[in-house]
C-alpha positions in Angstrom: 36.7 -17.4 3.9 38.2 -14.8 1.6 36.3 -11.9 0.2 36.2 -11.6 -3.6 38.5 -8.9 -4.9 37.0 -6.1 -7.0 37.7 -6.0 -10.6 37.4 -2.2 -10.7 40.6 -0.2 -11.2 41.9 1.9 -8.4 42.4 4.9 -10.6 40.4 6.2 -13.5 42.1 7.3 -16.6 42.4 11.0 -17.2 43.2 12.9 -20.2 45.8 15.6 -20.5 43.1 18.3 -20.6 41.3 18.7 -17.3 37.7 17.7 -17.5 35.1 20.4 -16.9 32.5 17.8 -15.8 32.3 17.4 -12.1 31.7 13.9 -10.8 29.7 13.7 -7.6 31.0 11.0 -5.2 28.1 11.5 -2.9 25.3 9.6 -4.5 22.4 9.4 -2.0 22.9 6.0 -0.2 19.1 5.7 0.0 18.5 6.4 -3.7 16.0 4.2 -5.5 17.3 1.0 -7.1 17.0 2.6 -10.6 19.2 5.5 -9.5 21.5 3.6 -7.3 22.2 0.7 -9.6 21.1 2.2 -12.9 22.0 5.4 -14.6 23.7 7.1 -11.6 25.9 4.1 -10.8 28.7 4.9 -13.2 30.4 7.8 -11.4 30.7 5.7 -8.3 33.4 3.8 -10.0 35.7 6.5 -8.8 34.4 6.4 -5.2 37.8 5.2 -4.1 39.4 8.5 -5.2 39.5 9.4 -1.5 42.3 6.9 -1.2 44.4 8.3 -4.0 45.8 10.7 -1.5 45.3 11.1 2.2 44.9 14.8 1.5 41.8 16.9 1.3 42.6 20.4 0.0 41.7 23.2 2.3 38.7 25.3 1.5 40.5 28.5 2.2 39.2 31.8 0.8 42.7 33.0 0.6 43.8 30.4 -1.8 44.6 31.8 -5.2 43.5 28.6 -6.8 40.0 27.8 -8.1 37.6 25.6 -6.1 38.6 22.0 -5.7 37.9 19.8 -8.7 38.7 16.1 -7.9 39.8 15.1 -11.4 42.5 17.7 -12.1 43.6 17.6 -8.5 44.0 13.8 -8.5 46.0 14.2 -11.7 48.3 16.9 -10.4 49.0 15.1 -7.1 49.0 11.4 -8.1 52.8 11.3 -8.3 53.0 12.9 -4.8 50.5 10.4 -3.5 52.5 7.5 -4.9 55.7 8.9 -3.4 54.0 9.2 0.0 52.6 5.7 -0.3 55.9 4.2 -1.4 58.0 5.9 1.3 55.5 5.9 4.1 58.0 3.8 6.2 60.8 6.4 5.5 58.9 9.6 6.3 60.6 12.8 5.2 59.6 15.6 7.6 60.3 18.1 4.9 57.3 16.8 3.1 55.1 17.8 6.0 55.3 21.4 4.9 55.6 20.7 1.2 53.2 22.5 -1.2 52.1 20.8 -4.3 50.2 22.9 -6.7 49.6 25.5 -4.0 48.1 23.0 -1.5 49.6 22.0 1.8 50.2 18.3 1.9 50.6 16.1 4.9 53.6 13.9 4.8 52.1 10.7 6.3 49.9 8.4 4.3 46.7 7.3 6.1 45.4 3.8 6.5 43.3 2.4 3.7 40.2 2.7 5.8 40.9 6.0 7.5 38.0 8.1 6.4 37.2 10.0 9.6 33.4 10.3 9.9 32.9 9.1 6.3 30.4 6.2 6.1 31.6 2.7 5.3 31.3 1.4 1.7 31.9 -2.0 0.3 33.4 -3.0 -3.0 31.6 -6.1 -4.1 31.8 -8.6 -7.0 28.0 -9.1 -7.3 27.7 -12.6 -8.8 30.4 -14.2 -6.6 29.2 -12.6 -3.4 25.6 -13.5 -4.1 26.6 -17.2 -4.6 28.7 -17.2 -1.4 26.0 -15.5 0.6 23.3 -18.0 -0.4 25.6 -21.0 0.1 26.4 -19.8 3.6 23.1 -18.4 4.8 20.2 -19.8 2.8 20.0 -23.1 4.6 16.4 -23.9 3.5 17.2 -23.0 -0.1 14.2 -20.6 -0.7 16.5 -17.8 -2.0 15.6 -15.8 1.1 17.6 -15.2 4.3 15.3 -15.3 7.3 15.3 -16.1 11.0 14.5 -19.7 10.1 17.8 -20.1 8.3 20.6 -21.6 10.4 23.7 -20.2 8.7 26.5 -18.5 10.6 24.8 -15.1 10.1 27.9 -13.3 9.1 29.9 -12.7 5.9 33.1 -10.6 5.3 33.0 -7.9 2.7 35.9 -5.9 1.3 35.8 -2.2 1.9 35.8 0.3 -1.0 38.4 2.5 0.8 40.9 -0.4 0.7 40.2 -1.4 -2.8 38.4 -4.5 -1.6 41.3 -5.9 0.5 40.4 -4.9 4.0 37.4 -6.8 5.2 34.5 -6.1 7.5 32.0 -8.6 8.8 28.3 -8.0 8.0 26.3 -9.7 10.7 22.7 -10.6 11.6 19.6 -11.7 9.7 18.4 -8.2 8.9 21.7 -6.9 7.4 22.3 -10.2 5.5 18.9 -10.3 4.1 19.3 -6.6 3.0 22.6 -7.6 1.4 20.8 -10.4 -0.5 18.1 -7.9 -1.6 20.7 -5.3 -2.8 22.8 -7.9 -4.7 19.7 -9.3 -6.3 18.7 -5.8 -7.5 22.2 -5.0 -8.6 22.2 -8.2 -10.7 18.9 -7.2 -12.2 20.3 -3.9 -13.3 23.3 -5.7 -14.9 25.9 -4.7 -12.4 29.1 -6.9 -12.2 30.8 -4.9 -9.4 29.2 -2.3 -7.1 30.2 0.1 -4.4 27.6 -0.5 -1.7 26.8 1.9 1.1 26.6 0.1 4.5 23.8 2.5 5.2 21.6 0.4 2.9 22.3 -2.6 5.0 21.7 -1.3 8.5 19.1 1.3 7.6 16.4 1.9 10.1 13.8 -0.8 9.1 10.8 1.6 9.3 12.7 4.0 7.0 13.7 1.2 4.7 10.3 -0.2 4.3 8.7 3.2 3.8 11.5 4.1 1.2 11.0 0.8 -0.7 7.3 1.4 -0.8 7.8 4.9 -2.3 10.7 4.2 -4.6 10.2 0.6 -5.7 6.9 -1.0 -4.8 4.6 1.7 -6.2 6.5 1.9 -9.6 6.5 -1.9 -9.9 2.8 -2.1 -9.2 2.0 0.6 -11.8 0.3 -0.5 -15.0 -1.2 1.1 -18.1 -3.2 -0.5 -20.9 -2.5 0.4 -24.5 -1.0 -0.9 -27.7 2.5 -1.0 -26.2 1.6 -3.8 -23.8 -1.8 -5.1 -24.7 -0.3 -8.5 -25.7 0.9 -9.0 -22.2 -1.8 -7.5 -20.1 -4.8 -8.8 -22.1 -3.7 -12.4 -21.4 -5.8 -13.9 -18.7 -4.5 -16.8 -16.5 -8.2 -17.5 -15.7 -9.1 -18.0 -19.3 -10.0 -21.7 -19.4 -11.2 -21.7 -23.0 -9.6 -23.9 -25.7 -8.0 -20.9 -27.5 -6.9 -18.3 -24.9 -5.7 -15.2 -26.7 -5.4 -11.5 -25.9 -8.8 -9.9 -26.3 -10.2 -6.5 -25.5 -13.9 -5.3 -25.5 -14.5 -1.6 -26.2 -17.8 0.2 -25.2 -19.9 1.8 -27.9 -19.3 5.2 -26.4 -15.6 5.0 -27.1 -15.2 4.6 -30.9 -11.8 6.3 -31.0 -10.5 3.5 -28.8 -12.0 0.8 -31.0 -10.3 2.3 -34.1 -7.0 2.6 -32.2 -7.0 -1.1 -31.0 -8.1 -2.3 -34.5 -5.1 -0.5 -35.9 -2.8 -2.0 -33.3 -4.1 -5.5 -34.2 -3.7 -4.9 -37.9 -0.1 -3.7 -37.5 0.9 -6.6 -35.2 -1.0 -9.7 -36.6 1.4 -12.0 -34.6 -0.3 -10.8 -31.4 -3.6 -12.3 -32.5 -5.3 -9.5 -30.7 -9.1 -9.8 -30.8 -10.8 -6.4 -30.7 -14.6 -6.6 -30.0 -17.4 -4.1 -29.6 -19.3 -4.4 -26.3 -23.1 -4.6 -26.4 -25.2 -1.5 -25.7 -26.4 -3.1 -22.4 -23.1 -4.7 -21.1 -24.6 -5.6 -17.8 -27.2 -8.1 -19.1 -26.9 -11.4 -17.3 -27.3 -13.6 -20.4 -24.9 -11.5 -22.4 -22.2 -11.6 -19.7 -22.6 -15.4 -19.4 -22.1 -15.8 -23.1 -19.0 -13.7 -23.0 -17.4 -16.3 -20.8 -16.8 -18.4 -24.0 -14.5 -15.5 -25.1 -13.3 -13.6 -22.0 -11.4 -10.4 -22.4 -10.1 -7.2 -21.0 -12.4 -4.2 -20.8 -11.2 -0.9 -22.2 -10.5 1.9 -19.6 -9.6 5.6 -19.9 -6.9 6.7 -22.3 -5.3 10.1 -23.2 -4.7 11.5 -26.7 -1.1 11.9 -27.6 0.8 13.0 -30.7 -0.6 11.5 -33.9 1.3 8.8 -35.7 3.7 9.6 -38.5 1.0 9.0 -41.0 -1.5 11.3 -39.2 -3.6 8.7 -37.4 -4.9 9.5 -33.9 -2.8 8.0 -31.2 -3.5 7.2 -27.6 -1.8 6.1 -24.4 -3.4 4.4 -21.4 -3.6 6.3 -18.2 -1.6 4.6 -15.4 -3.1 2.8 -12.4 -1.9 0.8 -9.5 -2.7 -2.9 -9.2 -3.1 -4.8 -5.9 -0.1 -7.2 -6.4 2.5 -8.1 -8.9 0.5 -10.8 -10.6 -2.4 -8.5 -11.5 -2.8 -6.4 -14.6 -6.4 -5.2 -14.0 -7.8 -2.0 -12.4 -9.5 -3.1 -9.2 -12.2 -1.4 -7.2 -11.7 -0.7 -3.5 -8.0 -1.7 -3.7 -7.5 1.4 -5.7 -9.0 3.6 -3.1 -6.9 2.1 -0.3 -3.8 2.5 -2.5 -4.7 6.2 -3.1 -4.3 6.9 0.6 -0.7 5.8 0.5 0.0 7.3 -2.9 -1.1 10.7 -1.7 1.3 10.5 1.3 4.1 9.7 -1.2 3.2 12.6 -3.5 1.8 10.5 -6.4 -1.3 12.6 -7.1 -0.9 11.8 -10.8 -1.6 8.1 -10.3 -4.6 8.9 -8.0 -6.1 11.4 -10.4 -5.7 8.8 -13.2 -7.5 6.1 -11.2 -10.4 8.4 -10.5 -10.7 9.1 -14.2 -10.7 5.4 -14.9 -13.6 4.9 -12.4 -15.5 7.7 -14.1 -15.0 6.0 -17.4 -16.3 2.6 -16.0 -19.4 4.2 -14.5 -20.2 6.0 -17.7 -19.7 3.1 -20.0 -20.3 0.0 -17.8 -22.8 1.4 -15.4 -20.6 0.9 -12.2 -17.2 0.7 -10.8 -16.2 -2.9 -11.6 -14.6 -5.5 -9.4 -11.9 -5.3 -12.1 -11.9 -4.6 -15.8 -12.5 -8.1 -17.2 -15.6 -9.2 -19.1 -16.7 -11.6 -16.4 -16.9 -8.7 -13.9 -19.5 -6.7 -15.9 -22.2 -7.6 -13.4 -20.2 -7.1 -10.3 -19.0 -4.0 -8.4 -17.1 -3.5 -5.1 -17.4 -1.4 -2.0 -17.9 2.2 -3.3 -15.4 4.8 -2.2 -15.4 7.2 -5.1 -16.5 10.5 -3.5 -14.0 10.2 -0.6 -11.3 9.2 -3.1 -12.1 12.1 -5.5 -12.3 14.7 -2.7 -8.9 13.6 -1.3 -7.3 13.8 -4.7 -9.0 17.2 -5.4 -7.5 18.6 -2.2 -4.0 17.8 -3.6 -4.6 19.1 -7.1 -6.9 22.1 -6.5 -4.2 24.4 -7.6 -4.5 23.0 -11.2 -6.7 24.9 -13.6 -8.9 21.9 -14.5 -9.3 20.6 -10.9 -12.9 21.8 -10.5 -13.9 20.0 -13.7 -12.2 16.9 -12.4 -14.3 17.1 -9.2 -17.5 17.8 -11.2 -17.0 14.7 -13.4 -16.3 12.5 -10.3 -19.4 13.8 -8.6 -21.5 13.1 -11.7 -20.1 9.6 -11.9 -20.7 9.0 -8.2 -24.4 10.1 -8.5 -25.0 7.8 -11.5 -23.4 4.9 -9.6 -25.4 5.6 -6.5 -28.7 5.6 -8.4 -28.1 2.9 -11.0 -26.1 0.4 -8.8 -26.8 0.8 -5.1 -30.4 2.3 -5.1 -31.8 0.0 -7.8 -33.1 -3.6 -7.8 -31.8 -6.0 -6.7 -29.2 -4.3 -4.4 -31.7 -1.9 -2.9 -34.2 -3.4 -0.4 -37.3 -1.1 -0.4 -38.7 -2.6 2.8 -35.8 -1.8 5.1 -34.6 1.2 3.0 -31.0 -0.2 3.1 -28.8 -1.6 0.4 -27.1 -5.0 -0.1 -24.4 -6.6 -2.2 -26.4 -8.5 -4.8 -24.6 -8.6 -8.2 -26.1 -10.1 -11.3 -24.8 -13.1 -13.0 -25.8 -16.6 -14.1 -24.2 -20.0 -13.5 -20.8 -20.7 -12.1 -18.4 -17.7 -11.6 -15.7 -18.4 -14.3 -12.9 -16.3 -12.8 -12.0 -18.8 -10.1 -9.4 -21.6 -10.2 -10.5 -24.5 -12.3 -11.0 -26.8 -9.3 -12.5 -24.2 -6.9 -16.1 -25.5 -7.1 -15.4 -29.2 -7.7 -16.5 -30.3 -4.2 -19.8 -28.3 -4.6 -20.7 -29.3 -8.1 -19.6 -33.0 -8.2 -22.6 -34.3 -6.2 -25.0 -32.5 -8.6 -23.2 -33.9 -11.6 -23.6 -37.4 -10.2 -27.2 -36.7 -9.5 -27.9 -35.9 -13.1 -25.6 -38.7 -14.4 -23.3 -36.2 -16.2 -19.6 -35.5 -16.3 -18.4 -32.5 -14.4 -18.0 -30.3 -17.5 -21.4 -31.5 -19.0 -23.2 -30.5 -15.8 -21.5 -27.1 -15.6 -22.5 -26.3 -19.2 -26.1 -27.6 -18.6 -26.4 -25.6 -15.4 -25.1 -22.4 -16.8 -27.5 -22.4 -19.7 -30.5 -23.5 -17.7 -30.9 -27.0 -19.0 -31.0 -28.3 -15.4 -32.5 -26.6 -12.5 -31.1 -26.7 -9.0 -32.6 -24.0 -6.7 -30.2 -24.7 -3.9 -27.3 -24.3 -6.2 -28.8 -21.0 -7.4 -28.9 -19.7 -3.9 -25.3 -20.9 -3.2 -24.0 -18.9 -6.2 -26.2 -15.9 -5.5 -24.5 -15.6 -2.1 -21.1 -16.5 -3.5 -21.2 -13.7 -6.1 -22.4 -11.3 -3.3 -19.4 -12.2 -1.1 -17.1 -11.4 -3.9 -18.7 -8.1 -4.6 -18.4 -7.2 -0.9 -14.6 -7.5 -1.1 -14.6 -9.7 2.0 -14.2 -13.0 0.2 -14.6 -15.1 2.1 -16.0 -15.1 5.6 -18.5 -17.0 7.8 -20.1 -13.6 8.4 -21.3 -13.7 4.8 -21.3 -17.3 3.7 -24.6 -18.6 2.4 -26.4 -15.4 3.5 -24.5 -12.5 2.0 -27.1 -11.4 -0.6 -29.7 -11.1 2.1 -27.6 -8.8 4.3 -27.7 -5.1 4.5 -24.2 -4.8 5.8 -22.8 -2.2 8.0 -19.9 -1.6 5.6 -22.0 -1.0 2.5 -24.5 1.3 4.2 -21.8 3.3 6.0 -20.2 3.9 2.6 -23.5 5.0 1.1 -24.1 7.3 4.0 -20.7 8.8 3.4 -21.5 9.2 -0.3 -24.8 11.0 0.5 -23.0 13.4 2.9 -20.1 14.0 0.5 -22.4 14.7 -2.5 -24.5 17.1 -0.5 -21.6 19.0 0.9 -19.7 19.2 -2.4 -22.8 20.5 -4.3 -23.3 23.1 -1.7 -19.6 24.2 -1.3 -18.4 24.0 -4.9 -21.3 24.2 -7.3 -23.6 26.9 -5.9 -26.0 24.3 -4.5 -27.1 23.3 -8.0 -25.5 20.6 -10.2 -26.8 20.1 -13.7 -26.7 16.4 -14.8 -25.8 16.1 -18.5 -27.6 13.4 -20.6 -24.6 11.0 -20.6 -24.6 10.9 -16.8 -28.4 11.0 -16.3 -30.2 8.0 -14.8 -33.8 7.6 -16.0 -36.4 8.5 -13.4 -34.2 11.0 -11.5 -33.9 14.8 -11.7 -31.6 16.6 -14.0 -30.7 19.1 -11.3 -29.2 18.0 -8.0 -29.3 20.1 -4.9 -27.7 19.5 -1.5 -30.9 19.4 0.5 -32.0 16.1 -1.2 -28.8 14.4 -0.3 -28.8 15.7 3.2 -32.3 14.2 3.7 -31.1 10.9 2.2 -28.2 10.8 4.6 -30.3 11.6 7.6 -32.8 8.9 6.7 -30.1 6.3 6.3 -28.5 7.1 9.6 -31.8 6.8 11.4 -32.5 3.4 9.7 -29.0 2.2 10.6 -29.5 3.2 14.2 -32.9 1.5 14.4 -32.0 -1.8 12.6 -28.2 -2.2 13.0 -27.2 -0.7 16.4 -27.1 -2.8 19.5 -26.9 -0.6 22.6 -26.0 -3.4 25.0 -23.1 -4.8 22.9 -22.0 -1.4 21.7 -21.7 -2.4 18.1 -23.4 -2.1 14.7 -24.4 -5.4 13.2 -25.4 -6.5 9.7 -29.1 -6.7 9.2 -30.8 -9.7 7.5 -33.5 -8.3 5.2 -35.2 -11.7 4.8 -35.2 -12.7 8.5 -35.6 -9.1 9.6 -33.0 -9.3 12.3 -29.4 -8.5 13.2 -26.9 -11.2 12.6 -24.9 -10.6 15.8 -21.6 -11.3 14.0 -18.9 -9.2 15.7 -16.9 -7.7 12.8 -14.3 -4.9 12.4 -16.7 -3.4 9.8 -18.6 -1.9 12.8 -16.0 0.9 12.8 -17.0 1.8 9.3 -20.0 3.6 10.8 -17.6 5.8 12.7 -15.4 6.3 9.6 -18.5 7.5 7.7 -19.7 9.7 10.5 -22.9 7.7 10.9 -22.3 7.0 14.6 -23.2 9.5 17.2 -20.5 10.5 19.7 -22.2 8.4 22.4 -22.2 5.4 20.1 -18.6 5.9 19.2 -17.6 6.0 22.8 -19.5 2.8 23.5 -17.8 1.1 20.5 -14.4 2.1 21.8 -15.3 0.7 25.3 -17.1 -2.5 24.2 -16.3 -3.4 20.6 -12.6 -2.5 20.5 -11.5 -4.8 23.3 -13.1 -7.8 21.5 -11.3 -7.1 18.2 -7.9 -5.7 19.2 -5.0 -8.2 19.3 -1.3 -8.3 19.0 -1.0 -7.0 15.4 -3.9 -4.5 15.4 -7.6 -5.3 14.5 -8.7 -8.8 13.7 -11.4 -9.1 11.1 -13.9 -10.6 13.5 -14.1 -12.1 16.9 -13.2 -15.7 17.5 -16.5 -16.3 19.2 -18.5 -15.1 16.2 -16.4 -17.2 13.8 -16.9 -20.4 15.8 -14.9 -23.6 15.8 -12.9 -24.6 12.7 -11.5 -27.9 11.6 -11.3 -30.3 8.7 -15.0 -30.0 7.9 -15.2 -26.3 8.6 -12.0 -24.7 7.4 -11.0 -21.2 8.3 -12.0 -18.2 6.1 -9.4 -15.5 5.2 -11.7 -12.6 6.3 -12.3 -14.1 9.8 -10.4 -14.5 13.0 -7.4 -14.6 13.3 -6.6 -12.6 10.2 -6.2 -8.9 9.8 -6.4 -6.8 6.7 -5.1 -3.4 5.8 -8.5 -1.8 4.9 -9.9 -2.7 8.3 -6.9 -1.1 10.0 -7.0 2.1 7.9 -10.7 2.8 8.3 -10.5 2.1 12.0 -7.6 4.5 12.5 -9.4 7.2 10.6 -12.7 6.6 12.4 -11.1 6.8 15.8 -9.3 10.0 14.9 -12.5 11.5 13.6 -14.2 11.1 17.0 -11.2 12.3 19.0 -9.8 8.9 20.1 -6.3 9.7 18.9 -4.6 7.6 21.6 -6.5 4.5 20.5 -5.8 5.2 16.8 -2.1 5.6 17.5 -2.0 2.3 19.5 -3.8 0.4 16.7 -1.5 1.9 14.1 1.6 1.1 16.2 0.5 -2.5 16.6 0.0 -3.0 12.8 3.2 -1.2 11.8 5.2 -3.1 14.3 3.8 -6.4 13.0 4.5 -5.5 9.4 8.0 -4.2 10.3 8.9 -7.4 12.4 8.0 -9.6 9.5 9.9 -7.3 7.1 13.0 -7.5 9.3 12.9 -11.2 10.1 11.7 -12.6 6.7 13.8 -10.9 4.0 11.7 -7.8 3.4 8.4 -9.6 3.0 5.2 -7.5 2.6 2.0 -9.5 2.0 -1.7 -9.2 1.3 -2.9 -10.1 4.8 -1.6 -11.2 8.2 -2.4 -13.5 11.1 -2.5 -10.7 13.6 -2.4 -13.1 16.5 1.0 -14.6 15.6 4.0 -12.8 17.0 6.8 -14.7 15.1 5.6 -15.2 11.5 2.3 -13.3 11.0 2.7 -13.4 7.2 2.3 -17.2 7.1 -1.3 -17.4 6.1 -2.5 -20.7 4.5 -6.3 -20.1 4.6 -8.0 -20.5 1.3 -6.0 -18.5 -1.3 -2.8 -18.4 0.5 -0.9 -15.1 0.7 0.0 -12.9 -2.1 3.4 -11.2 -1.9 5.3 -13.9 0.0 6.5 -16.0 -3.0 9.6 -14.1 -4.3 13.3 -14.9 -4.8 15.9 -12.7 -3.3 14.0 -9.5 -3.0 10.4 -8.4 -2.8 9.8 -5.9 -5.5 6.1 -5.0 -5.1 4.8 -5.7 -1.6 1.0 -5.6 -1.7 -1.0 -2.5 -2.7 -3.1 -1.8 0.3 -0.5 -3.0 2.9 2.0 -0.6 1.3 -0.6 2.2 1.7 -1.5 1.2 5.3 2.2 1.4 6.2 3.0 4.9 5.0 -0.5 6.1 6.0 -0.1 4.7 9.5 3.2 6.4 9.9 1.4 9.7 9.6 -0.7 8.8 12.7 2.0 7.6 15.2 4.1 10.3 16.8 7.9 10.7 16.6 8.5 8.8 19.9 6.5 5.8 18.5 8.4 5.9 15.2 11.7 5.7 17.0 10.5 2.7 19.0 9.2 1.1 15.8 12.5 1.6 14.2 14.0 -0.5 17.1 11.3 -3.1 16.5 9.8 -2.7 19.9 6.5 -4.4 20.7 3.6 -2.3 21.8 3.6 -3.8 25.3 7.3 -3.1 25.8 6.8 0.5 24.4 3.9 1.0 26.8 5.9 -0.2 29.8 8.8 2.0 28.8 6.7 5.1 28.5 4.7 4.3 31.7 8.0 3.9 33.6 9.2 7.2 32.2 6.0 8.9 33.2 6.1 7.3 36.6 9.7 8.5 37.1 8.8 11.9 35.9 5.7 12.0 38.1 7.7 11.0 41.1 10.1 13.8 40.4 7.3 16.2 40.1 5.8 15.0 43.3 9.1 15.3 45.1 9.5 18.9 43.9 5.9 19.6 44.9 6.5 18.1 48.4 9.6 20.2 48.8 7.7 23.2 47.8 4.9 22.3 50.2 7.3 22.1 53.1 8.6 25.6 52.3 5.3 27.4 51.8 2.8 25.2 53.6 0.6 22.3 52.5 -0.9 23.2 49.1 -2.8 20.8 46.9 -1.5 20.9 43.3 -3.5 19.1 40.6 -1.7 16.5 38.6 -2.1 18.3 35.3 -0.8 21.5 36.8 2.3 19.8 38.1 2.8 18.3 34.7 2.5 21.4 32.7 4.7 23.3 35.1 7.7 21.4 33.9 9.5 22.3 30.7 8.0 19.6 28.4 7.5 19.9 24.7 4.1 21.0 23.4 3.7 17.5 21.8 4.2 15.8 25.1 1.7 18.1 26.8 -0.9 17.4 24.2 -0.3 13.6 24.5 -0.6 13.8 28.3 -3.8 15.8 28.1 -5.2 13.4 25.5 -4.4 10.5 27.9 -5.9 12.0 31.1 -8.7 13.9 29.6 -9.9 11.2 27.3 -13.2 10.5 29.1 -14.4 14.1 29.0 -13.2 14.4 25.4 -14.9 11.1 24.3 -18.2 12.2 25.9 -18.4 15.6 24.3 -16.3 15.5 21.1 -18.4 15.0 18.0 -17.5 13.8 14.6 -16.3 17.2 13.5 -12.9 18.3 12.3 -9.9 17.2 14.4 -6.1 17.4 14.1 -6.0 14.5 11.6 -9.5 14.7 10.0 -7.8 15.1 6.7 -6.6 11.5 7.2 
């Protein structure tokens, strides 16, 4: 098959006057798509100028001529180059020493592709090559090239150095899928022909995925809400009303936003933007239910910018990152997890903005919302605000207003703690623990239209009503079904927990004081106490807008320290199982532990609520039950129980693994000194993500089946898998998986990164390192025995023999961590360690 010839000219046109503008031919081969195919692509049209002449002028300090400028040089020597090309078969030795313009010129023309150590580049006709590639390789016609396709797995491409004539075969699923991705991106940016670096095709997959997350996925997941895009983002695919239209609700405490959006609506009547005031008490159950007839977006934080041309106040929405490409709302704990990755990638601006959004939500809506839609006004999500704010502060503390940022976040967290998590109905005064118990009436409206059909249809038949008639009657209390009330109470609770759905929580969630929630609240209590003491002189004044009725207007650290101590003791008494070495959820109605083995047990370690002894027992007993091929599974198979047609699998149960569970487990293990275990779990997760990325066209998804070794991204339970449905190239990944990947790469060591780049399984890597250690140990023993023979039999301890050899400091630390783990685990408390900042 012939390769398409490039339509780009071999030479660029030059004017008689030498150009003063220098054109760089060395665009970073790993530049972001916007740079590579966008504004910086133009100069690469002359990338073939290396073939104008086989000569590179010497960089001699004795040369009387100015530094080499490619454009005037090519102009001066183009005739000589053509002569050399034309007469290469009739070489004139005199030309070997010829000087043209002061430069010494070689007489022999090089091959088209003779570039020395220069990396290979391809000259590609985008549209034609894309068509040929898909026709050859995409045998299942899903616009992806994966290991499941049965094509020849090779395609010839013309090299840029030969003007597209000399061809080179690109082979293998990984390189071909990368080619498909690059061509898709080039087409998106309007490119007809491109010069493509081979480095983008055979790039180390770990580096490629991390680069795409930083340069492509985060920008494509970034949103803002203001007049420039309100028409698009306010639309709701879950709006099942007869007249879906863009609508935004503005809290009473933000009149400037109300006026702004009213002006936008007036200036653009074709949008049909409906701007509404929100009630003073936006969390009232009946009020939120009634809003379901006209659902809308909830306003979040904005910043004042330059006034309009007619002097009216103007605003711009602060940016935030959404979980996946189909979302436009600010989500709760997704944002925290994304922050961990964004900080690794230097995006403190986005993280700071998201903290400000959460402060706005707590001040005006009373809580951090599940997401900023009207039907979420009664529902929160797992609270991470203090840890999130402290991490962001640590990156922006050099800024003059950073302390005010921290103070505002602390005030918001205190209000959220009192009004949401320590108030009825979430707080259980008998146990002293908290539960996920959001408000709400009737059927949750944000689900798919058919989601509850199997639940509600029998009740509709019982009351001799149509489905829609029964839903309306039930929502407004015209019919009474206590069993259905309990079902939706627990259903809303599961959704607030973030773990929707799981047999751990199903039909019982609102009664459970979960390990995850109470660990988070313990962490909040510790964070608030330490922050007040360290940053605010042990006295924080609560302004009226942040004050919760019934609580003090002055907060001191001692009160928060006592709260944390009390909660830890209750958790130890009611949730800890010494024999099983795990923390379990506590049923506040039955007054007993559930016994469901879940990865949330490690949240107690993440928060520091576990003692060192408990942490050691969890690593010995809980970790083996939950560690599988791809990292941590959400819960054990035994606890989940059998599944089948009448009992389908739930997505937060075995065999599925989620990024938040991995991240918090890694951090918890590092906190207590179990760095080896943390690195192993991180390696397993990163390997699994990388393997799917390599074999399946760059896929990055919401969750994985961590027990599958071939195609872990193929998850069909319940809601399917976000991030797997794309054509040609994945452009967003999924928020918290993106974060887990770059965050996990901070935990594994350099040796592990190299093995991950070669897509090496953990078991293979372990065998390789053990073999190397064994060979090294044998060598040490041999030297020791030889020494013993010369000086007499002397016992040398293993660690002494090891450190006597010239190893790197990193290797010595790793060895000590491996062989001194038991002593460390027994005595190391939850204090600061090498990676406590993680």
